[in-house]
C-alpha positions as CSV (number, residue, x, y, z in Angstrom):
1,L,134.5,80.2,126.4
2,L,135.9,78.1,123.6
3,D,139.5,78.2,124.8
4,N,138.6,76.7,128.1
5,D,135.8,74.4,127.1
6,W,137.3,72.4,124.2
7,G,137.4,69.4,126.5
8,L,133.7,69.5,127.1
9,I,132.9,70.3,123.5
10,A,135.0,67.3,122.3
11,K,132.8,64.9,124.2
12,E,129.7,66.0,122.2
13,S,128.4,64.1,119.1
14,E,129.7,65.2,115.7
15,I,126.5,63.8,114.0
16,A,124.5,66.6,112.3
17,L,121.2,67.4,114.0
18,E,118.0,66.1,112.3
19,R,116.3,68.7,110.2
20,L,112.9,69.1,111.7
21,A,111.5,72.0,109.6
22,S,109.2,71.1,106.7
23,P,106.9,73.0,104.3
24,T,103.9,72.1,106.5
25,G,105.6,73.0,109.8
26,L,104.8,76.1,111.7
27,A,107.1,79.1,110.9
28,Y,105.7,81.7,113.2
29,V,102.5,83.0,114.9
30,I,101.6,86.6,114.4
31,Y,98.6,88.4,115.9
32,T,95.9,90.3,114.0
33,S,95.1,93.9,115.0
34,G,91.9,92.9,116.7
35,S,90.0,95.4,114.7
36,T,87.1,92.9,114.4
37,G,87.3,91.6,117.9
38,K,89.9,90.0,120.2
39,P,93.3,89.7,118.6
40,K,94.0,86.2,117.2
41,G,97.3,84.4,116.7
42,V,97.6,83.4,113.0
43,E,99.6,80.2,112.4
44,I,101.8,80.7,109.3
45,L,103.5,77.7,107.8
46,H,106.9,77.6,106.1
47,R,105.3,77.0,102.7
48,N,103.1,80.1,103.2
49,T,106.1,82.3,103.7
50,V,108.1,80.6,100.9
51,N,105.3,81.4,98.5
52,L,105.4,85.1,99.4
53,L,109.2,85.2,99.1
54,S,109.2,83.3,95.8
55,W,106.6,85.6,94.3
56,S,108.4,88.7,95.5
57,G,111.7,87.5,94.0
58,R,110.1,87.2,90.6
59,E,107.9,90.3,90.7
60,Y,110.5,92.9,91.7
61,R,113.9,93.6,90.2
62,K,116.9,92.3,92.2
63,E,118.5,95.7,92.1
64,D,115.5,97.4,93.6
65,L,115.4,94.8,96.4
66,S,119.1,95.5,97.1
67,G,118.4,98.2,99.7
68,M,115.2,97.5,101.7
69,L,114.1,99.8,104.5
70,F,113.1,97.8,107.6
71,S,111.0,100.1,109.7
72,T,108.1,97.9,110.6
73,S,107.5,96.3,114.0
74,M,108.2,92.6,114.2
75,T,104.7,92.2,115.5
76,F,103.3,93.3,112.2
77,D,103.3,90.8,109.2
78,L,104.9,93.4,106.8
79,S,108.1,92.8,108.7
80,I,108.4,89.4,107.1
81,F,108.5,91.0,103.7
82,E,110.9,93.7,104.7
83,L,113.4,91.4,106.4
84,F,113.4,88.1,104.4
85,V,112.6,89.2,100.8
86,P,115.9,91.1,100.4
87,L,118.0,88.6,102.3
88,T,116.8,85.7,100.1
89,I,118.1,87.5,97.0
90,G,121.3,88.8,98.5
91,G,120.2,92.3,99.2
92,R,120.7,94.6,102.2
93,V,118.3,95.5,105.0
94,Y,118.5,98.9,106.6
95,V,117.0,98.6,110.1
96,V,115.7,101.8,111.7
97,K,113.5,102.3,114.8
98,D,110.6,103.6,112.7
99,L,109.9,105.6,109.6
100,L,110.5,108.9,111.3
101,S,113.9,107.6,112.4
102,F,114.7,106.9,108.7
103,L,114.3,110.6,108.0
104,E,117.2,111.3,110.3
105,Y,119.5,109.1,108.1
106,S,118.9,110.5,104.6
107,D,122.3,109.1,103.5
108,L,121.1,105.5,103.7
109,P,121.0,104.1,100.1
110,V,117.4,102.7,100.5
111,T,115.9,101.6,97.2
112,F,112.7,100.0,98.4
113,M,110.2,101.0,101.0
114,N,106.8,99.8,102.3
115,T,104.2,101.9,104.1
116,V,100.7,103.3,104.0
117,P,99.4,106.0,101.7
118,S,98.9,108.6,104.5
119,V,102.6,108.3,105.5
120,I,103.8,108.7,101.9
121,E,101.6,111.7,101.5
122,S,103.2,113.3,104.6
123,L,106.7,112.5,103.2
124,L,105.8,114.0,99.9
125,S,104.5,117.2,101.5
126,S,107.6,117.6,103.6
127,G,109.9,116.9,100.6
128,K,111.7,114.2,102.6
129,L,111.3,111.2,100.3
130,S,114.8,110.0,99.7
131,E,116.0,110.3,96.1
132,T,117.5,106.8,96.2
133,I,114.1,105.1,96.5
134,R,112.9,103.5,93.3
135,V,110.0,101.3,94.4
136,I,107.2,101.9,96.9
137,N,104.7,99.3,98.2
138,L,101.5,100.9,99.6
139,A,98.9,98.9,101.5
140,G,96.5,99.2,104.4
141,E,94.5,102.2,103.1
142,P,92.9,103.2,99.8
143,L,95.5,104.5,97.3
144,L,94.0,107.5,95.5
145,P,95.0,108.3,91.8
146,N,96.2,111.8,92.8
147,L,98.8,110.4,95.2
148,V,100.0,107.9,92.6
149,N,100.4,110.8,90.1
150,R,102.4,112.9,92.5
151,L,104.7,110.0,93.2
152,Y,105.4,109.4,89.5
153,E,106.2,113.1,89.1
154,L,109.5,112.3,91.0
155,D,112.2,111.3,88.6
156,H,113.6,108.6,90.9
157,I,110.3,106.7,91.5
158,R,109.9,103.9,88.9
159,D,107.2,101.6,90.4
160,V,104.3,102.2,92.7
161,Y,102.5,99.1,93.9
162,D,99.0,98.9,95.5
163,L,98.7,95.8,97.6
164,Y,96.2,94.1,99.8
165,G,96.3,91.2,102.2
166,P,95.1,90.0,105.7
167,S,97.5,88.4,108.2
168,E,95.6,85.2,107.6
169,A,97.0,85.1,104.0
170,T,100.7,85.8,104.7
171,T,101.2,89.6,104.2
172,Y,100.2,90.2,100.6
173,T,97.3,88.5,98.8
174,T,96.8,90.8,95.7
175,F,98.9,93.4,94.0
176,C,98.7,96.0,91.3
177,R,101.4,98.1,89.7
178,R,99.7,101.4,89.5
179,V,100.4,103.8,86.7
180,P,99.6,107.5,86.4
181,N,95.9,108.3,86.1
182,S,94.9,104.7,86.8
183,I,91.8,103.8,88.8
184,S,92.1,102.5,92.4
185,S,92.5,98.8,92.4
186,I,93.9,96.1,94.7
187,G,94.8,94.2,91.5
188,S,95.2,90.5,91.0
189,P,96.3,87.6,93.2
190,I,100.0,86.9,93.8
191,S,101.4,83.5,92.7
192,N,99.5,80.3,93.7
193,T,96.7,82.4,95.2
194,Q,93.0,82.6,94.2
195,V,90.4,85.2,95.2
196,Y,86.6,84.9,94.8
197,I,83.8,87.4,95.1
198,L,81.0,85.4,96.8
199,D,77.4,86.0,98.0
200,S,76.1,85.1,101.5
201,N,75.6,81.5,100.2
202,E,79.2,81.2,98.9
203,N,78.2,81.4,95.3
204,L,80.3,83.3,92.8
205,Q,79.0,86.8,92.1
206,P,78.7,88.1,88.5
207,I,81.3,90.7,87.4
208,G,80.6,94.1,88.9
209,V,78.3,92.8,91.7
210,V,79.4,93.5,95.3
211,G,80.2,90.5,97.5
212,E,82.6,89.1,100.0
213,L,86.2,88.6,99.1
214,C,87.3,85.0,99.9
215,V,90.9,83.8,99.5
216,S,92.5,80.4,98.9
217,G,95.9,79.1,97.9
218,S,99.4,78.6,99.1
219,G,99.4,81.7,101.3
220,L,96.4,80.7,103.4
221,A,97.4,80.1,107.0
222,R,96.8,76.9,108.9
223,G,94.4,78.5,111.3
224,Y,94.3,80.4,114.6
225,L,96.4,79.4,117.6
226,N,94.4,77.2,120.0
227,R,91.3,77.4,117.7
C-alpha cells in the first residue's frame, strides 16, 4: 500500500540493483516431450534465445509480426517464439487458450500463426482460417506440397514456412520458405547455426547419402538440467 508505506520505502537504498543477467546466463529450462525416453530439462541461455529473436526480426516483415497469435502452452518451446518475437519489434500478442479458442474470436486481427500441418489442414477444410493471416509457420510434421499449394490458393496468404528444430537448439534450427509445387524440405540453418549430415563415426556424408543430422551454433543449449 504505497500511501501507507512511504515511510518504509524511504528507508530503502536508491542504488540501482546490479544487473546479473548475461549472454551466458540461464534464461529458462524447458522439458522435451519424452518421445525418446524420460523427459529432460533443456537449459537455454540468454544468447540462445537472442539468436532466435534476432534471426526472426530479420527474416520476417515487421508488419507481419505485428499481430502474433499466442496459442501455445508455455511448457512448449514454440511459446518463446510466439511471445517474444513480436514484443521485441513492437508488435502485438493475441493470447488465447488454444487454437480452437481462437476460432471463437474471428475478429482478432491476427497476421501470423504457428502450428502443425495437420491442424492447418483441419482449418482449411472447415473454412475457418482467418482472412487477416498473412504468414504461417509450420513445423513438427512433414509438410506435403499439396497442403502448401492449397494455402497459397488463399489470396491473403503471402508466406508459408517449413521449419524444424529440437528443444535442444532453441525452437527453430532450420527453415524454408515453401512455394507452390515445391518439394518437401526443412531448408537451411537459421543465423549463426550449422547443420551436418554425419555417419556413425561422425564423418561428413556425401550429398544425397542418408545420415544423422547434427547441429551446432549459437542456438545450441548448454545441456540438460542436472546432467
